[in-house]
LUMGUKOL-975327 format. One record per residue (C-alpha): residue number from 1; x negated, y, z negated. Coordinates in steps of 0.001 Angstrom, whole numbers, plus 524288, in hexadecimal, padded with zeros to 5 digits. Each point is the difference from the previous one (the first is absolute). Example, Ala and Ser with C-alpha at 12.3 -4.5 7.8 and 13.67 -1.06 7.14 Angstrom:
<recs>
+-----+-------+-------+-------+
|   k |     x |     y |     z |
+-----+-------+-------+-------+
|   1 | 7CFF4 | 7EE6C | 7E188 |
|   2 | 7FAA6 | 80D70 | 80294 |
+-----+-------+-------+-------+
</recs>
This chain:
<recs>
+-----+-------+-------+-------+
|   k |     x |     y |     z |
+-----+-------+-------+-------+
|   1 | 628FA | D17A3 | E9627 |
|   2 | 808C4 | 7F9FE | 7F5B6 |
|   3 | 7FECD | 8050D | 7F218 |
|   4 | 7FCF3 | 7F209 | 7FBDE |
|   5 | 7F2F3 | 80141 | 80735 |
|   6 | 7FBD6 | 80A5C | 7F61A |
|   7 | 7F971 | 7FD14 | 7F312 |
|   8 | 80038 | 8091D | 7F44A |
|   9 | 7F748 | 803FB | 7F4CB |
|  10 | 8051D | 80741 | 7F415 |
|  11 | 7F58D | 80715 | 7F834 |
|  12 | 804D2 | 7FFD0 | 7F1FC |
|  13 | 7F403 | 800C3 | 7F73E |
|  14 | 801B3 | 80985 | 7F4B3 |
|  15 | 7F6BF | 80A5D | 7FB01 |
|  16 | 7FDC0 | 7F7D3 | 7F3DB |
|  17 | 804F8 | 801CA | 7F23A |
|  18 | 800D8 | 80EA4 | 801CC |
|  19 | 808C2 | 7FFD0 | 80BFA |
|  20 | 80859 | 80C29 | 7FD9C |
|  21 | 80CCD | 7FA45 | 804CE |
|  22 | 7FE77 | 7F359 | 7F87A |
|  23 | 7FD25 | 807BE | 7F39F |
|  24 | 80B08 | 809A4 | 80250 |
|  25 | 80A28 | 7F553 | 801BF |
|  26 | 7FABD | 7F5BB | 7F6A4 |
|  27 | 7FE1B | 7F514 | 809DC |
|  28 | 7F412 | 7F72D | 7FFFC |
|  29 | 7FD18 | 8025D | 80E58 |
|  30 | 8043F | 80A86 | 80987 |
|  31 | 80576 | 7F644 | 809EC |
|  32 | 80A0A | 7FB9B | 7F5D2 |
|  33 | 80525 | 80DC4 | 7FDED |
|  34 | 80EB8 | 7FFC5 | 80255 |
|  35 | 80527 | 809F8 | 809AA |
|  36 | 80ED5 | 800D3 | 7FF4B |
|  37 | 7FFB1 | 7F2EF | 7F8F4 |
|  38 | 7F733 | 7F869 | 8095E |
|  39 | 7F14E | 7FE2E | 7FEA7 |
|  40 | 7F86D | 807C2 | 80A2C |
|  41 | 7F8AF | 7F441 | 80549 |
|  42 | 80CA9 | 7F89B | 80201 |
|  43 | 805A3 | 80B75 | 807A5 |
|  44 | 7F44E | 7FFB4 | 80930 |
|  45 | 8010A | 7F142 | 801BD |
|  46 | 80E88 | 80116 | 802E2 |
|  47 | 7FDB3 | 80A44 | 80A89 |
|  48 | 7F619 | 7F71B | 806B4 |
|  49 | 8093E | 7F46A | 7FEFF |
|  50 | 80AFA | 807D8 | 80627 |
|  51 | 7F6F1 | 8041A | 80B0B |
|  52 | 7FCBA | 7F1BF | 802AF |
|  53 | 7F12D | 7FFF4 | 7FEB4 |
|  54 | 7F8A4 | 7F335 | 7FE9D |
|  55 | 7FFF3 | 7FA40 | 7F269 |
|  56 | 7F9D0 | 7FF08 | 7F665 |
|  57 | 7FBB2 | 80E14 | 7FE74 |
|  58 | 7F29C | 80202 | 7FA09 |
|  59 | 8009A | 80779 | 7F32E |
|  60 | 7F2E0 | 80550 | 7FBB4 |
|  61 | 8016B | 801C9 | 7F163 |
|  62 | 7F7E1 | 7FF61 | 7F3A2 |
|  63 | 80ABE | 7F9D6 | 7F7C0 |
|  64 | 8064A | 7F3FA | 805DF |
|  65 | 8096D | 7FE64 | 7F49D |
|  66 | 8051F | 80DDA | 801EB |
|  67 | 801F6 | 7FD60 | 80E84 |
|  68 | 8079E | 7F396 | 7FD4C |
|  69 | 808A2 | 806F1 | 7F640 |
|  70 | 8023F | 80B7A | 80913 |
|  71 | 80439 | 7F823 | 80BF6 |
|  72 | 80815 | 7F619 | 7F859 |
|  73 | 80784 | 7F6F5 | 808FD |
|  74 | 7F840 | 804FC | 80BAA |
|  75 | 7F389 | 7F9CA | 7FAC8 |
|  76 | 7FFA9 | 7F609 | 80B15 |
|  77 | 7FF27 | 80B48 | 809A3 |
|  78 | 7F2B2 | 804D7 | 7FB49 |
|  79 | 7F222 | 7FB17 | 7FEC6 |
|  80 | 7F7EA | 8066D | 7F55D |
|  81 | 7F26D | 80435 | 80440 |
|  82 | 7F582 | 804F5 | 7F6BF |
|  83 | 7FCF2 | 80E71 | 80253 |
|  84 | 7F2B0 | 805D3 | 802BB |
|  85 | 7FA4D | 80C96 | 7FA80 |
|  86 | 807CA | 80911 | 808F0 |
|  87 | 80CBA | 80017 | 80798 |
|  88 | 7F934 | 7FF32 | 80D5A |
|  89 | 7F74A | 7F4CA | 7FB81 |
|  90 | 80BF8 | 7F912 | 7FA99 |
|  91 | 80733 | 801B6 | 80CE2 |
|  92 | 7F452 | 7FACB | 8077E |
|  93 | 7FEF8 | 7F40A | 7F722 |
|  94 | 80E89 | 7FD11 | 800A7 |
|  95 | 80019 | 800FB | 80EDD |
|  96 | 7F416 | 7F736 | 800DC |
|  97 | 806EE | 7F626 | 7F73C |
|  98 | 80A90 | 7FE35 | 80A57 |
|  99 | 7F755 | 80266 | 80BC0 |
| 100 | 80AEE | 802BE | 809B2 |
| 101 | 804CD | 80CD1 | 805CC |
| 102 | 8073D | 80918 | 80088 |
| 103 | 800FD | 8049C | 7F1F3 |
| 104 | 80860 | 809F4 | 7F903 |
| 105 | 7F9AB | 80588 | 7F3C3 |
| 106 | 807ED | 8070E | 7F5AB |
| 107 | 7FFC5 | 80243 | 7F150 |
| 108 | 8072E | 7FA98 | 7F449 |
| 109 | 804F1 | 80D65 | 7FBE5 |
| 110 | 80715 | 8027F | 80CE4 |
| 111 | 80D16 | 7FEA5 | 7F925 |
| 112 | 8078E | 8070A | 80AC3 |
| 113 | 7FB2B | 7F755 | 80B07 |
| 114 | 80B04 | 7FB37 | 808C9 |
| 115 | 801E9 | 7F67E | 80B1B |
| 116 | 801F0 | 80B98 | 80922 |
| 117 | 7F2D7 | 805DC | 7FC56 |
| 118 | 7F926 | 7F312 | 801EF |
| 119 | 80698 | 7FD89 | 80D0C |
| 120 | 7FC89 | 80D98 | 804BF |
| 121 | 7F1C6 | 7FE09 | 7FC07 |
| 122 | 7FF21 | 7F2E6 | 806F2 |
| 123 | 8069D | 804EE | 80C56 |
| 124 | 7F7AA | 80C2C | 8012D |
| 125 | 7F38D | 7F85F | 7FD0F |
| 126 | 802E0 | 7F62E | 80AAF |
| 127 | 802D1 | 80AD1 | 809D7 |
| 128 | 7F398 | 80776 | 7FCCB |
| 129 | 7F5B1 | 7F6AE | 80521 |
| 130 | 7F7A0 | 80408 | 7F45B |
| 131 | 7F788 | 7F73D | 7F793 |
| 132 | 803A5 | 80668 | 7F324 |
| 133 | 80A87 | 809BC | 7FC3C |
| 134 | 8038B | 80844 | 7F43D |
| 135 | 80D98 | 8050E | 7FCF4 |
| 136 | 80143 | 80E78 | 7FD0F |
| 137 | 80B40 | 80918 | 7FCDC |
| 138 | 7FF7A | 80E88 | 8028D |
| 139 | 80329 | 80A00 | 7F59D |
| 140 | 80B5E | 80482 | 80885 |
| 141 | 80653 | 7F292 | 7FF5B |
| 142 | 7FD91 | 7FE6D | 7F16C |
| 143 | 803E9 | 80DA6 | 7FBC4 |
| 144 | 80C45 | 7FFEC | 80839 |
| 145 | 804F5 | 7F461 | 7F837 |
| 146 | 7F989 | 801E4 | 7F2B2 |
| 147 | 7FABB | 80DD0 | 7FE1D |
| 148 | 7FDF6 | 7FD56 | 7F192 |
| 149 | 7F608 | 7F528 | 801DE |
| 150 | 7F181 | 802C9 | 7FF02 |
| 151 | 7F78E | 7F7F1 | 80928 |
| 152 | 7F197 | 80052 | 8035E |
| 153 | 7FE98 | 80600 | 80D84 |
| 154 | 7F4EE | 800CC | 809BE |
| 155 | 8007D | 80C2F | 80850 |
| 156 | 7FBE1 | 7FB83 | 80D83 |
| 157 | 7FFF0 | 80ACB | 80A01 |
| 158 | 80BC8 | 80680 | 7F9E0 |
| 159 | 80791 | 7F350 | 7FE50 |
| 160 | 8014C | 7FBE0 | 7F1DE |
| 161 | 80105 | 7F14E | 7FEA0 |
| 162 | 80158 | 7F67F | 7F4D2 |
| 163 | 7FC83 | 7F1A7 | 8003B |
| 164 | 80ACB | 7F5DB | 7FF4F |
| 165 | 7F885 | 7F453 | 7FA87 |
| 166 | 802D5 | 7F866 | 80C6D |
| 167 | 7F54D | 7FB25 | 80902 |
| 168 | 7FFDC | 7F6C6 | 80B8B |
| 169 | 7F3E3 | 7F812 | 8032A |
| 170 | 80252 | 7F9F8 | 80D45 |
| 171 | 7F36A | 7F858 | 801E3 |
| 172 | 7F23F | 7FDF1 | 7FAD1 |
| 173 | 7FB65 | 80CDF | 80603 |
| 174 | 809CC | 806FD | 7F75E |
| 175 | 7F897 | 7FB28 | 7F426 |
| 176 | 7F4D7 | 80930 | 80389 |
| 177 | 807E8 | 80B5F | 7FAC3 |
| 178 | 8037A | 7F846 | 7F3C5 |
| 179 | 7F190 | 7FD13 | 7FDE2 |
| 180 | 7FC69 | 80E59 | 80176 |
| 181 | 80AEB | 803E6 | 7F6D1 |
| 182 | 7F9C7 | 7F791 | 7F57F |
| 183 | 7F433 | 8090E | 7FFD4 |
| 184 | 8075B | 80CF8 | 80045 |
| 185 | 80BF9 | 7FD8B | 7F77C |
| 186 | 7FA60 | 80806 | 7F4D6 |
| 187 | 8013C | 80C3A | 80867 |
| 188 | 80E3B | 7FE06 | 803BE |
| 189 | 8043A | 80BEC | 7F80F |
| 190 | 7F596 | 808CF | 80617 |
| 191 | 80397 | 801C0 | 80E4F |
| 192 | 7F394 | 806C6 | 8049E |
| 193 | 7F786 | 7F5C2 | 7F964 |
| 194 | 8083C | 7F507 | 8057A |
| 195 | 7FEFF | 80581 | 80DBF |
| 196 | 7F147 | 80185 | 7FEC1 |
| 197 | 7FE66 | 7F12D | 7FF6C |
| 198 | 803E8 | 7FF77 | 80E51 |
| 199 | 7F511 | 80906 | 8046B |
| 200 | 7FD27 | 80E4E | 80299 |
| 201 | 809A2 | 801B7 | 80B32 |
| 202 | 80C4D | 7FC90 | 7F83C |
| 203 | 7FB3D | 80871 | 7F4B4 |
| 204 | 7FE2E | 80BC9 | 808F7 |
| 205 | 80D72 | 7FD91 | 805DE |
| 206 | 805E3 | 7FF47 | 7F25C |
| 207 | 7F97A | 80C63 | 7FB0F |
| 208 | 8042E | 8074A | 80C47 |
| 209 | 80E0A | 7FB4B | 7FF07 |
| 210 | 7FF48 | 7F80B | 80C90 |
| 211 | 80163 | 7F2A2 | 7F9C0 |
| 212 | 80E1B | 7FC70 | 802F1 |
| 213 | 8047D | 7F260 | 7FC1C |
| 214 | 7FEA7 | 7FAD1 | 80DD4 |
| 215 | 7F287 | 80604 | 801AE |
| 216 | 7FBDD | 7FA64 | 7F2DA |
| 217 | 803C0 | 7F248 | 803E1 |
| 218 | 7F997 | 801A1 | 80D5F |
| 219 | 7F32C | 803E9 | 7F9A7 |
| 220 | 800EF | 7F4C8 | 7F64B |
| 221 | 80239 | 7F6DC | 80B77 |
| 222 | 7F40B | 80542 | 80718 |
| 223 | 7F765 | 7FE2E | 7F41E |
| 224 | 8043F | 7F20C | 7FD49 |
| 225 | 801BD | 7FB62 | 80DFA |
| 226 | 80E33 | 7FC5A | 7FDBD |
| 227 | 80D5C | 80600 | 8022C |
| 228 | 805C9 | 805BA | 7F392 |
| 229 | 80CD8 | 80762 | 8003A |
| 230 | 809DF | 8068F | 7F70A |
| 231 | 80E55 | 7FC90 | 7FF27 |
| 232 | 808BB | 80B37 | 7FBE4 |
| 233 | 80B09 | 7FAB5 | 7F7CF |
| 234 | 80D5A | 8066F | 80116 |
| 235 | 80332 | 7FB5F | 7F22F |
| 236 | 7FC6A | 80986 | 7F516 |
| 237 | 80130 | 7F4E3 | 7F622 |
| 238 | 7F4B9 | 7F8EC | 8069C |
| 239 | 7F6AC | 809E1 | 7F9DD |
| 240 | 80572 | 7FED7 | 7F236 |
| 241 | 7F945 | 7F5EF | 7F788 |
| 242 | 80173 | 7FF3E | 7F13B |
| 243 | 7F39D | 805AA | 7FA2F |
| 244 | 80574 | 80902 | 7F595 |
| 245 | 80C6C | 801D7 | 7F7F3 |
| 246 | 805AE | 80A05 | 80970 |
| 247 | 7FE5D | 7F60C | 80B14 |
| 248 | 80752 | 7F5DC | 7F7FE |
| 249 | 80B24 | 8097B | 7FD60 |
| 250 | 80107 | 80377 | 80E68 |
| 251 | 7FF06 | 7F1D6 | 80489 |
| 252 | 80AEA | 7FBD6 | 7F6D8 |
| 253 | 80897 | 80B1F | 804A5 |
| 254 | 7FDB4 | 7FC13 | 80E23 |
| 255 | 802C4 | 7F1A8 | 7FD4F |
| 256 | 80C53 | 80307 | 7F880 |
| 257 | 80441 | 80861 | 80B7E |
| 258 | 7FDB9 | 7F4B1 | 80955 |
| 259 | 80875 | 7F770 | 7F775 |
| 260 | 80B37 | 8099A | 80086 |
| 261 | 7FF5B | 8005C | 80EF0 |
| 262 | 80020 | 7F131 | 80184 |
+-----+-------+-------+-------+
</recs>
């Protein structure tokens, strides 16, 4: 499948006036925060352009003016979509606005996103035969490259994984997981509580240490009547978004390093 058959949604709504990164850096909206001199949202848009996805990309954001300022000359490559009350609900609404599949979903603070990451995600998603997929990076991959970074990990059967803010929704069945995520997002930082939403069996597996990533996605699939699957990214940077000042410092160091190698 050509990359041009894929559509994209960028979730870029802020946490409001008290967004910690916007306050720390003095910008009006987090998406406009410059990382190595380029607004985060523009970096995400440029990665999607380089990967050749269908345009325009949906940008779910609460401040259209900030989005326009952040993307600059790339404004014609995006379509601004009003956000809902949560990231999953916003993704669902933006996908429904286009109404065609497959979809790549990412976030406006994914400043280190690259064409290679996007291409890998699309290729692995197409090979999987799954309805919906989530990108993960293991602690081994992340710590080997950036031992100083602090990520949020889920310990699944002895494998510690961190989300990469990349999701593939291949068809309408894949939206079932997005719809469920809308109801459980508040528990995303409490693994046992999050797992409990999928029933007693996954919770028992989790508490006993049997819930590996592949088992977790198999049990999710059984509950929803779909095929959900993980994609393990070989790129440590895929798991590094810009949520706090230390993330910004690391992201700028990485980007400056890329510039020196080019």
